[in-house]
C-alpha positions in Angstrom: 0.0 0.0 0.0 1.5 3.4 -0.9 2.4 5.6 2.0 0.1 8.5 2.4 1.7 11.9 1.7 -0.8 13.8 3.7 0.7 15.6 6.7 -2.7 16.1 8.4 -3.0 14.3 11.7 -5.5 11.5 12.1 -7.7 13.9 14.1 -8.1 17.5 13.1 -8.8 20.1 15.7 -11.6 22.6 15.5 -9.4 25.5 14.4 -8.0 23.5 11.5 -11.5 22.4 10.6 -12.7 26.0 10.4 -9.8 27.0 8.2 -10.3 24.0 5.9 -14.0 24.6 5.5 -13.5 28.3 4.9 -10.9 27.6 2.2 -13.1 24.9 0.7 -16.0 27.4 0.5 -13.7 29.9 -1.1 -12.6 27.4 -3.7 -16.1 26.0 -4.3 -17.7 29.3 -5.3 -16.0 32.0 -7.2 -17.7 34.9 -5.4 -15.6 38.1 -5.3 -15.1 39.6 -1.8 -14.5 43.2 -1.0 -10.7 42.8 -1.1 -10.4 42.1 2.6 -11.9 38.6 2.5 -15.4 39.9 3.6 -18.7 38.7 2.1 -22.2 40.0 2.4 -24.9 37.9 4.0 -26.5 37.4 0.5 -23.2 36.0 -0.8 -23.0 33.7 2.2 -26.5 32.4 1.5 -25.5 31.8 -2.1 -22.5 29.8 -0.9 -24.7 27.8 1.5 -27.0 26.8 -1.3 -24.2 25.9 -3.6 -22.5 23.6 -1.1 -25.7 22.1 0.2 -25.9 23.8 3.6 -29.3 24.3 5.2 -30.0 28.1 5.0 -31.7 27.9 8.4 -28.5 26.7 9.9 -26.6 29.4 8.2 -29.1 32.1 9.5 -28.7 30.7 13.0 -24.9 30.9 12.7 -25.1 34.4 11.4 -27.4 35.4 14.3 -25.0 33.9 16.8 -22.1 35.8 15.2 -24.0 39.1 15.3 -24.9 38.6 19.0 -21.4 37.4 19.9 -19.7 39.6 22.5 -16.0 39.5 22.6 -15.1 39.2 26.2 -11.3 39.2 26.7 -10.0 36.7 29.2 -9.5 38.4 32.6 -5.9 38.2 33.6 -5.7 41.0 36.2 -5.2 40.8 39.9 -8.9 41.2 40.7 -9.9 38.3 38.4 -7.2 36.1 40.0 -8.3 36.9 43.5 -12.1 37.0 43.2 -12.9 35.3 39.8 -14.7 36.6 36.7 -17.2 39.4 36.7 -19.5 38.5 33.8 -22.6 36.2 33.2 -24.2 35.5 29.9 -26.9 33.3 28.3 -28.4 32.9 24.9 -31.3 31.0 23.3 -33.4 31.0 20.2 -37.1 31.9 21.0 -40.2 32.6 19.0 -41.1 36.1 17.9 -39.5 39.1 16.3 -36.7 41.2 17.7 -39.1 44.0 18.6 -41.5 41.6 20.4 -38.7 39.9 22.3 -37.0 43.1 23.4 -40.4 44.6 24.4 -41.1 41.5 26.6 -37.6 41.6 28.1 -37.9 45.3 28.8 -41.2 44.8 30.5 -39.8 42.0 32.6 -36.5 43.7 33.5 -38.2 46.9 34.7 -41.1 45.2 36.5 -39.6 42.1 38.0 -35.9 42.6 38.1 -36.3 46.3 39.1 -33.9 47.6 36.5 -34.1 50.9 34.6 -33.3 51.5 30.9 -29.8 52.9 30.5 -29.8 53.0 26.7 -31.7 51.7 23.6 -29.4 50.8 20.7 -31.3 50.7 17.4 -33.9 48.0 17.4 -31.7 45.1 18.4 -30.1 45.9 21.7 -31.1 47.3 25.1 -29.0 48.0 28.2 -30.4 48.3 31.7 -29.0 49.3 35.1 -30.2 48.8 38.6 -32.9 51.1 39.8 -31.4 53.0 42.7 -33.0 54.8 45.6 -35.8 53.9 48.0 -38.3 53.2 45.3 -36.0 50.6 43.7 -35.4 48.9 47.0 -39.1 48.9 47.8 -40.0 47.4 44.5 -37.5 44.6 45.0 -38.9 43.8 48.4 -42.5 43.8 47.1 -41.7 41.6 44.0 -39.4 39.3 45.9 -37.0 39.4 42.9 -34.4 41.6 41.4 -31.6 40.9 43.9 -29.7 38.7 41.5 -29.3 41.4 38.9 -29.5 44.5 41.1 -25.7 44.1 41.8 -24.8 44.1 38.2 -23.1 47.2 36.7 -25.4 46.8 33.7 -27.5 44.1 32.0 -27.9 44.0 28.2 -30.0 42.1 25.7 -29.3 41.6 22.0 -32.0 40.1 19.7 -31.2 39.1 16.2 -33.8 37.6 13.8 -32.9 34.0 12.6 -36.0 33.8 10.4 -39.4 35.6 10.3 -40.6 33.8 13.4 -37.6 33.1 15.5 -35.0 35.3 17.3 -31.6 34.6 18.8 -31.5 36.5 22.1 -28.4 37.0 24.2 -28.3 38.4 27.7 -25.2 39.7 29.4 -24.6 41.0 32.9 -21.4 42.7 34.1 -20.6 42.6 37.8 -17.3 44.4 37.9 -18.7 47.0 40.2 -19.7 44.5 42.9 -16.3 42.9 42.7 -14.7 46.2 43.2 -16.9 46.8 46.2 -15.8 43.5 47.8 -12.1 44.6 47.3 -12.8 47.9 49.0 -14.5 46.2 51.9 -11.6 43.8 52.3 -9.1 46.6 52.3 -11.1 48.5 54.9 -11.3 45.4 57.2 -7.6 44.7 56.7 -6.8 48.3 57.6 -9.0 48.1 60.7 -7.2 45.0 61.8 -3.8 46.8 61.5 -5.1 49.7 63.5 -6.5 47.5 66.2 -3.2 45.6 66.3 -1.3 48.9 66.7 -3.5 50.0 69.6 -2.9 46.6 71.3 0.8 47.0 70.8 0.7 50.5 72.3 -1.1 49.0 75.3 1.8 46.5 75.7 -0.2 43.4 74.7 2.0 40.5 73.7 3.2 40.6 70.1 1.1 37.6 69.0 -2.1 39.1 70.5 -1.4 42.5 68.9 -0.8 40.8 65.5 -3.9 38.6 65.8 -6.5 41.1 64.5 -4.6 41.7 61.3 -3.7 38.1 60.8 -7.2 36.8 61.3 -9.5 39.6 60.0 -7.8 40.1 56.6 -8.0 36.4 55.4 -11.5 36.0 56.8 -12.7 39.1 55.1 -11.1 38.1 51.8 -12.6 34.6 51.9 -16.1 36.1 52.6 -15.7 38.7 49.9 -14.6 36.2 47.3 -17.4 33.8 48.2 -20.0 36.7 48.1 -18.8 37.8 44.6 -18.8 34.3 43.2 -22.3 33.6 44.6 -23.4 36.9 43.0 -22.1 35.9 39.6 -23.7 32.4 39.9 -27.1 34.0 40.9 -26.9 36.4 38.0 -26.2 33.6 35.6 -29.2 31.6 36.9 -31.3 34.8 36.7 -30.5 35.3 33.1 -31.3 31.6 32.3 -34.6 31.9 34.1 -35.5 35.1 32.2 -34.9 33.1 29.0 -37.0 30.2 30.3 -39.9 32.6 30.9 -39.4 34.3 27.5 -39.4 30.9 25.8 -42.7 30.0 27.6 -44.2 33.4 26.7 -44.3 34.5 30.4 -41.9 37.4 30.3 -44.5 39.9 29.2 -47.2 39.0 31.7 -47.9 41.3 34.6 -47.6 39.7 38.1 -50.8 38.9 39.9 -51.5 39.9 43.5 -51.4 36.2 44.5 -48.0 35.7 43.0 -46.6 38.8 44.8 -48.0 37.6 48.1 -46.6 34.1 47.6 -43.2 35.6 46.8 -43.3 37.7 50.0 -44.3 34.7 52.1 -41.6 32.4 50.6 -39.0 34.8 51.8 -40.1 34.7 55.5 -37.9 32.5 57.7 
């Protein structure tokens, strides 16, 4: 048997597959690009038809690409100490972008107690936590909103996949809460040093004087790290739950008095 001259490995990784398929598409259809290797959506659809790809799958891939948010890997000190500060979820649901964003806007303002920060065209909305006594009161009455209230901002992007389906992506940034945990840890550590200094002035043994700083700082850091990670996890769950409700068509429904009372009772110890 003649020896194969192919230098490709037995298994091809995903990056190589993407390059191979992209090159094969380029060779398959002689469609001119704009000089920078870029094609229009119409040209991509023509390519899909020529190579036998399902246009629905291509529309889904296009929608995912348009909703993709480039989040650089966090390599800083805060990320190393406390963990990441972002949560995201996406799903394909029924409706149009306008209908989906309207339902999400209603839900975020009513149940999550958020306020609109900005509207971006007809495909993206950004909210922020509703501040002040009114926002706190609404969170208490609704029994919800705590998971996303700590977010710096929450955004939704809705891209049409076809006339009756939309790919929606939700993102929450919690860098502000992580910074708050850092500030609290610094304050507690500083307080421990001050207390230790006072004890040293009062001629306490060295070990006793150093104990506040040695004990308070690590304990405060562990508590702050755990609190931040719980907050990110709860925000992630909240985004998934919003998409669950959106998928079932419940995001735009106003709460009933019974549901509000049940939420208040469920929070009682």
